[in-house]
NUFI-690825 format. One line per field, with one value per residue (C-alpha): residue number from 1; residue in three letters; chain; x, y, z. Coordinates in Angstrom, 3 decimals. Each point is the difference from the previous one (the first is absolute). Example, Ala and Ser with C-alpha at 12.3 -4.5 7.8 and 13.67 -1.06 7.14 Angstrom:
BEGIN
num: [1, 2]
residu: [ALA, SER]
chaine: [A, A]
px: [12.300, 1.370]
py: [-4.500, 3.440]
pz: [7.800, -0.660]
This chain:
BEGIN
num: [1, 2, 3, 4, 5, 6, 7, 8, 9, 10, 11, 12, 13, 14, 15, 16, 17, 18, 19, 20, 21, 22, 23, 24, 25, 26, 27, 28, 29, 30, 31, 32, 33, 34, 35, 36, 37, 38, 39, 40, 41, 42, 43, 44, 45, 46, 47, 48, 49, 50, 51, 52, 53, 54, 55, 56, 57, 58, 59, 60, 61, 62, 63, 64, 65, 66, 67, 68, 69, 70, 71, 72, 73, 74, 75, 76, 77, 78, 79, 80, 81, 82, 83, 84, 85, 86, 87, 88, 89, 90, 91, 92, 93, 94, 95, 96, 97, 98, 99, 100, 101, 102, 103, 104, 105, 106, 107, 108, 109, 110, 111, 112, 113, 114, 115, 116, 117, 118, 119, 120, 121, 122, 123, 124, 125, 126, 127, 128, 129, 130, 131, 132, 133, 134, 135, 136, 137, 138, 139, 140, 141, 142, 143, 144, 145, 146, 147, 148, 149, 150, 151, 152, 153, 154, 155, 156, 157, 158, 159, 160, 161, 162, 163, 164, 165, 166, 167, 168, 169, 170, 171, 172, 173, 174, 175, 176, 177, 178, 179, 180, 181, 182, 183, 184, 185, 186, 187, 188, 189, 190, 191, 192, 193, 194, 195, 196, 197, 198, 199, 200, 201, 202, 203, 204, 205, 206, 207, 208, 209, 210, 211, 212, 213, 214, 215, 216, 217, 218, 219, 220, 221, 222, 223, 224, 225, 226, 227, 228, 229, 230, 231, 232, 233, 234, 235, 236, 237, 238, 239, 240, 241, 242, 243, 244, 245, 246, 247, 248, 249, 250, 251, 252, 253, 254, 255, 256, 257, 258, 259, 260, 261, 262, 263, 264, 265, 266, 267, 268, 269, 270, 271, 272, 273, 274, 275, 276, 277, 278, 279, 280, 281, 282, 283, 284, 285, 286, 287, 288, 289, 290, 291, 292, 293, 294, 295, 296, 297, 298, 299, 300, 301, 302, 303, 304, 305, 306, 307, 308, 309, 310, 311, 312, 313, 314, 315, 316, 317, 318]
residu: [MET, ILE, THR, ILE, GLU, ASN, ILE, ILE, GLY, SER, LYS, GLU, GLY, ARG, GLU, ILE, ARG, ARG, SER, LEU, ALA, VAL, LYS, MET, LEU, LEU, LYS, GLY, TYR, ASP, THR, LYS, ASP, ILE, CYS, ASP, LEU, SER, GLY, VAL, SER, ASP, SER, SER, VAL, SER, LYS, TRP, LYS, ILE, ILE, TYR, GLU, ASN, LYS, GLY, ALA, ASP, ALA, LEU, LEU, SER, GLY, TYR, LYS, GLY, SER, GLU, SER, PHE, LEU, THR, ASP, ILE, GLU, LYS, LYS, GLU, ILE, ILE, SER, TYR, LEU, GLN, SER, LYS, THR, HIS, PHE, GLY, ILE, GLU, GLU, LEU, ARG, ASP, TYR, ILE, GLY, ASN, LYS, TYR, GLY, VAL, THR, TYR, LYS, SER, LYS, GLN, SER, TYR, TYR, GLU, LEU, PHE, TYR, ALA, ALA, LYS, LEU, SER, TRP, HIS, LYS, SER, ARG, LYS, THR, ASN, PRO, LYS, LYS, ASP, ASP, GLU, LYS, VAL, LEU, LEU, LYS, ARG, GLU, GLU, ILE, GLN, ASN, LYS, LEU, ASN, GLU, CYS, GLU, SER, GLU, ILE, LYS, SER, GLY, GLU, LEU, CYS, VAL, PHE, MET, GLU, ASP, GLU, CYS, HIS, LEU, LEU, TRP, GLY, ASP, THR, LEU, GLY, TYR, VAL, TRP, GLY, LYS, LYS, ASN, GLU, ARG, ILE, GLY, VAL, PRO, ILE, THR, ASP, GLN, LYS, GLU, ARG, GLN, THR, TYR, TYR, GLY, VAL, ILE, ASP, VAL, TYR, THR, GLU, GLU, ALA, VAL, SER, LYS, SER, TYR, ASP, ARG, GLY, ASN, GLY, GLU, ASN, THR, VAL, SER, PHE, VAL, LYS, TYR, LEU, GLN, SER, ILE, ARG, GLU, GLY, LYS, LYS, LEU, LEU, LEU, ILE, TRP, ASP, LYS, ALA, GLY, TYR, HIS, ARG, TYR, SER, GLU, MET, LYS, LYS, TYR, PRO, GLU, GLU, VAL, ASN, LYS, GLY, SER, GLU, GLU, LYS, ASP, ARG, LYS, ILE, THR, CYS, MET, LEU, PHE, GLU, SER, ASP, ALA, PRO, GLU, GLN, ASN, PRO, VAL, GLU, ASP, VAL, TRP, LEU, LYS, GLY, LYS, ASN, PHE, LEU, ARG, ARG, HIS, PHE, TYR, GLN, ASN, LYS, THR, PHE, ASN, GLN, GLU, VAL, PHE, ALA, LYS, LEU]
chaine: [A, A, A, A, A, A, A, A, A, A, A, A, A, A, A, A, A, A, A, A, A, A, A, A, A, A, A, A, A, A, A, A, A, A, A, A, A, A, A, A, A, A, A, A, A, A, A, A, A, A, A, A, A, A, A, A, A, A, A, A, A, A, A, A, A, A, A, A, A, A, A, A, A, A, A, A, A, A, A, A, A, A, A, A, A, A, A, A, A, A, A, A, A, A, A, A, A, A, A, A, A, A, A, A, A, A, A, A, A, A, A, A, A, A, A, A, A, A, A, A, A, A, A, A, A, A, A, A, A, A, A, A, A, A, A, A, A, A, A, A, A, A, A, A, A, A, A, A, A, A, A, A, A, A, A, A, A, A, A, A, A, A, A, A, A, A, A, A, A, A, A, A, A, A, A, A, A, A, A, A, A, A, A, A, A, A, A, A, A, A, A, A, A, A, A, A, A, A, A, A, A, A, A, A, A, A, A, A, A, A, A, A, A, A, A, A, A, A, A, A, A, A, A, A, A, A, A, A, A, A, A, A, A, A, A, A, A, A, A, A, A, A, A, A, A, A, A, A, A, A, A, A, A, A, A, A, A, A, A, A, A, A, A, A, A, A, A, A, A, A, A, A, A, A, A, A, A, A, A, A, A, A, A, A, A, A, A, A, A, A, A, A, A, A, A, A, A, A, A, A, A, A, A, A, A, A, A, A, A, A, A, A, A, A, A, A, A, A]
px: [13.891, -3.236, 0.231, -2.555, -0.041, -0.855, -2.968, -1.234, 0.309, -1.608, -2.263, -3.278, -1.883, 1.465, 3.438, 0.394, -1.187, 2.465, 2.879, -0.824, -0.325, 3.396, 1.687, -1.401, 1.104, 3.513, 0.020, -0.694, -3.708, -1.922, -1.956, -3.204, 0.207, 0.592, -3.068, -2.166, 1.124, -0.202, -2.974, 1.761, 0.904, 3.386, 0.458, -0.376, 2.621, 2.446, -0.739, 0.656, 3.236, 1.250, -1.039, 1.822, 3.185, 0.059, -1.225, 0.250, -2.553, -1.287, -1.632, -2.300, -1.778, -3.335, 1.019, 3.348, 0.724, 3.379, 3.454, 0.802, 1.157, 3.719, -0.771, -2.266, -2.829, 2.026, 3.041, -2.134, -1.403, 3.543, 1.056, -3.070, 0.657, 3.623, -1.095, -2.353, 2.757, 1.994, -0.798, 1.030, 1.265, 1.488, -0.840, 3.684, 0.145, -3.101, 1.392, 3.277, -1.809, -2.248, 2.862, 2.374, -2.539, -2.313, 2.081, -2.663, 0.561, -2.951, 0.466, -2.791, -0.017, -3.776, 0.495, 1.867, -2.589, -2.732, 1.879, 0.284, -3.744, -0.762, 2.050, -2.046, 3.044, -0.221, 2.479, 1.437, 2.604, 2.721, 1.044, 2.999, -0.133, 2.577, 0.820, 1.435, -3.367, -1.535, -3.784, -0.536, 2.434, -1.585, -3.431, 1.393, 1.694, -3.196, -1.877, 2.686, -0.263, -3.791, 0.019, 2.339, -2.303, -3.039, 1.843, 0.785, -3.318, -1.091, 3.374, -0.044, -3.497, 0.751, 3.102, 2.334, 1.702, 0.819, 0.556, 2.129, 0.720, 3.329, 2.049, 2.677, -0.021, 3.294, -0.654, 2.423, -0.019, -0.945, -3.354, -1.050, 0.060, -3.357, -2.382, -0.678, -1.441, 2.529, 0.631, -0.149, 3.294, 1.902, 1.521, -0.955, 2.978, -0.160, 2.914, 1.812, 3.540, 0.617, -2.266, 1.391, -1.316, -2.616, -2.310, -1.219, -3.353, -1.065, -3.764, -2.749, -3.749, -1.848, -2.103, -2.814, -0.187, 1.311, 2.197, 3.151, 3.208, 3.316, 3.396, 2.981, 3.543, 3.192, -0.078, -1.492, 2.152, -0.130, 0.685, -2.764, -2.400, 0.446, -0.397, -3.307, -1.277, 0.850, -1.929, -3.039, 0.316, 0.009, -3.258, -1.589, 1.420, -0.611, -1.443, 1.274, 1.064, -0.386, 2.086, -0.669, 2.581, 2.082, 3.183, 2.483, 3.246, -0.307, -3.428, 1.464, 3.674, 2.555, -1.579, -3.590, 0.679, 1.467, -2.481, -3.171, 1.994, 1.005, -3.564, -1.765, 2.548, -0.917, -3.741, -2.610, -1.360, -3.313, 1.823, 2.647, 0.232, 1.186, -0.909, 1.088, -1.572, 1.233, -1.906, 0.771, 2.814, -0.492, -3.633, -0.134, -3.745, -0.470, 0.952, -2.438, 2.842, 1.166, -3.167, 0.898, 3.435, -1.528, -2.375, 2.927, 2.086, -2.936, -0.481, 3.676, -0.208, -3.134, 1.370, 3.625, -0.476, -0.509, 2.399, 3.563, 1.661, -0.649, 0.126, -3.502, -1.468, -2.080, -1.825, -1.138, -2.460, -1.705]
py: [-40.702, 0.678, 0.923, 1.247, -3.442, -1.606, 2.295, -0.566, -3.757, -0.405, 2.971, 1.257, 3.169, 3.393, -1.327, -1.610, 3.121, 2.135, -2.370, -0.414, 3.749, 0.634, -2.815, 1.247, 3.543, -1.223, -1.927, 3.214, -0.347, 3.208, 1.134, 0.408, -3.619, -1.198, 1.905, -1.472, -3.570, 0.190, 2.332, 2.430, 3.689, 1.308, 1.668, -3.403, -1.510, 2.818, -0.316, -3.759, 0.451, 2.519, -2.283, -2.930, 2.000, 1.371, -2.972, -3.100, -2.527, -0.672, 3.428, -1.075, -2.468, 1.072, -0.880, 1.817, 1.910, 1.417, -0.953, -0.453, 3.048, 0.374, 0.559, -2.151, 1.553, -0.536, 1.730, 2.946, 0.351, -0.043, 2.751, 2.129, -0.380, 1.053, 3.049, 1.053, -0.288, 2.896, 3.680, 0.205, -2.080, 0.520, -2.319, -0.952, -0.977, -2.177, -1.594, -0.893, -1.302, -2.339, -1.063, -0.811, -1.749, -1.728, -0.139, 1.868, 3.043, 1.455, 1.468, 2.512, 2.664, -0.437, -3.229, 1.936, 2.789, -2.554, -1.184, 3.614, 0.475, -3.250, 1.280, 3.247, 2.098, 3.032, 2.196, 2.892, 2.657, -0.297, 2.974, 0.597, -0.607, 0.582, -3.150, 2.201, 1.632, -0.920, 0.397, -0.189, 2.849, 2.041, -0.367, 0.956, 3.069, 0.975, -0.245, 2.087, 2.758, -0.055, 0.296, 2.986, 1.698, -0.671, 1.441, 3.198, 0.235, 3.315, 1.639, -1.304, 1.299, 3.381, 0.342, 0.212, -3.245, -0.931, -3.696, -0.787, -3.400, 0.379, -1.864, 0.663, -0.852, -0.477, 0.377, -1.376, 0.657, -3.663, 0.725, 1.671, -3.335, -1.584, -0.944, 2.412, -0.258, -0.255, -1.387, -3.750, -1.893, 3.048, 0.374, 3.065, 1.882, 2.498, 2.494, -0.591, 1.361, -1.023, -2.669, 0.684, 3.555, 0.269, 2.343, -0.432, 1.273, 0.285, -0.143, -0.092, -0.391, 1.958, -2.656, 2.446, 2.227, -2.703, 2.642, -1.311, 2.063, -0.769, 1.607, -1.044, -0.613, -1.389, -3.096, -1.528, 0.675, 1.494, 3.553, 0.010, -1.722, 2.804, 2.536, -1.558, -0.068, 3.709, 0.547, -1.738, 2.216, 3.050, -0.968, -0.960, 2.887, -0.196, -3.525, -3.152, -2.752, -3.764, -1.744, -3.679, -1.555, -3.111, -1.135, 1.537, 0.927, 3.710, 0.031, -1.210, 0.930, 2.818, 3.335, -1.171, -1.358, 3.310, 2.395, -1.056, 0.107, 3.614, 0.998, -1.822, 1.072, -2.772, 0.793, -2.621, -2.183, 1.878, 3.326, -1.086, 1.994, -3.053, -3.627, -2.940, -3.466, -2.916, -2.346, -3.696, -1.283, -1.613, 1.069, 3.037, -0.435, 1.630, 3.371, 1.721, 2.168, -3.098, 0.326, 3.613, -1.043, -2.732, 2.534, 2.343, -2.632, -0.925, 3.693, 0.303, -2.927, 1.338, 3.560, -0.714, 1.962, 3.108, -0.687, -0.010, 0.702, -0.713, 3.756, 0.378, -1.111, -2.874, -0.592, 3.609, -0.856, -2.798]
pz: [-18.250, -1.889, -3.693, -2.509, -1.597, 3.366, 0.362, -3.544, 0.399, 3.412, 0.733, -1.385, -0.764, 0.813, 0.885, -3.417, -1.825, 1.930, -0.681, -3.694, -0.462, 1.603, -1.944, -3.328, 0.820, 0.763, -3.299, -1.874, -0.731, -0.552, 3.045, -2.037, -1.179, 3.569, 1.177, -2.792, 0.753, 3.815, 0.307, 2.369, -0.204, -1.102, 3.427, 1.668, -2.284, 0.826, 3.714, 0.039, -1.938, 2.576, 2.872, -1.598, -0.591, 3.550, 2.032, -2.196, -1.225, 3.532, -0.001, -2.883, 2.290, 1.479, 3.540, -0.113, 3.222, -0.825, 1.169, 3.674, 1.920, 0.577, 3.678, 2.135, 2.014, 3.170, -1.489, -1.127, 3.523, 1.401, -2.418, 0.774, 3.725, -0.557, -2.017, 2.781, 2.597, -1.499, -0.434, -3.645, -2.922, -3.442, -2.883, -0.369, 3.664, -0.372, -3.167, 1.739, 3.086, -2.016, -2.252, 2.873, 2.232, -2.488, -3.179, -1.993, -2.202, -1.899, -3.459, 0.497, 2.743, 0.183, 1.954, 2.693, -0.045, 0.686, 3.092, 1.203, -0.518, 1.835, 2.951, -0.120, -0.878, -2.266, -1.883, 2.024, -0.581, 2.629, 2.122, 2.183, 3.749, 2.712, 2.017, 2.774, 0.619, 3.368, -0.321, 3.747, 0.651, -2.797, 1.622, 3.410, -1.483, -1.791, 3.293, 1.732, -2.634, 0.108, 3.787, -0.280, -2.507, 2.190, 2.994, -1.925, -1.875, 1.520, -0.726, -3.569, -0.717, 1.518, -2.158, 2.975, -1.033, -3.616, -0.710, -3.046, -1.522, -1.805, -2.591, -2.630, -3.677, -1.836, -3.728, -2.580, -3.726, -0.438, 1.638, -3.248, -1.837, -0.690, -2.813, -2.887, -3.496, -2.813, -3.466, -0.421, 0.084, 1.282, 3.433, 2.024, 1.446, 2.864, 0.068, 3.305, 0.178, 3.618, 1.425, 3.501, -0.051, 2.710, 1.863, 3.580, 1.233, 3.623, 0.365, 2.636, 0.251, 2.683, 1.743, 0.836, -3.097, -2.413, -1.615, -1.733, 0.226, -1.718, -0.411, -2.114, 1.264, -1.463, 2.214, 3.134, 3.088, 3.482, -1.117, -2.609, 2.387, 2.544, -2.796, -1.034, 3.591, 0.276, -3.239, 1.517, 3.057, -2.254, -1.724, 3.329, 1.971, 3.725, -0.180, 1.651, -2.440, 0.278, -2.666, -0.818, -2.296, -0.651, 1.741, -2.452, 1.767, -0.779, 1.714, 3.294, 0.306, -0.377, -0.949, 0.376, 3.469, 1.165, -1.596, 1.917, 3.245, -0.758, -0.883, 2.847, 2.635, 2.425, 0.026, 0.908, -2.790, -0.262, -0.434, -2.522, -3.219, -1.921, 0.738, -2.159, -0.325, -2.091, -2.279, 0.350, -2.226, -3.426, -0.438, -2.338, -0.488, 3.434, -1.469, -2.430, -1.330, -1.892, -2.118, -0.778, -1.260, -2.157, -1.520, -0.583, -1.786, -2.219, -0.777, -0.897, -2.429, -1.682, -0.294, -0.818, -3.232, 2.187, 2.862, -1.290, 3.352, 3.673, 0.645, -1.417, 3.344, -1.318, 3.270, 0.227, -2.767, 1.893]
């Protein structure tokens, strides 16, 4: 192991000046005196002292290249290849992987960040996905719906046929919770007497006019679904309706299964007063009404100071 004394006794020039300056500083000499004797600046003396304390006497040598890396070049390449083989990584996962396989644990997170950068990975916010979603089926369903709309294009444009994409929103009091400004070091409380209290909205978007229509109900069920369809018939009096919605039970069974049969009375498909199509399962992004509900919930959070009850028809203000 190299010491300051070794350097002073066997080296020349800059290395000796560095070593003498550090040794004198450690002995308590005044920095100004050290600078006068060695002919160097006080910033250089401070820099060499810090280098010595962090890296040892070896770092005072002119040819010093730093300590050897904890990981070899081959090991780094293996880690980078492993990082690139996965879709995402957390720093804790990378730390455990390197620690378990190579016996190395870095003190600084920066060392792990550099490996992420070398693997061409960047920081992302995660978002939820549904593993049950079948992308191929979603594309086929989208094509089926588009073909149906193309087939009925003339009726849609003439107003004879109204196409509605439909969805329900079930609001809970907890949906009012979000971020607000408040006093430092004080918790913000929202008065909620019954967190199970809820309000259901049925809503549609007219595919042709892009008009959004909503109506509130106590819950989502077959009876209320039929009621909402009748409401749509009342605002599109004399028109045929094509409803496109998800596979909720009350869209397909009991009351909603019987009602179209009563209205259509066995007529051919082109003459039916009510026709229903289903979106593919587990892919809510197919339905633009979902965006309306998101906008409504954000509105509710921002205007909670105005809306103290669900009866104020929040979505009527959208």
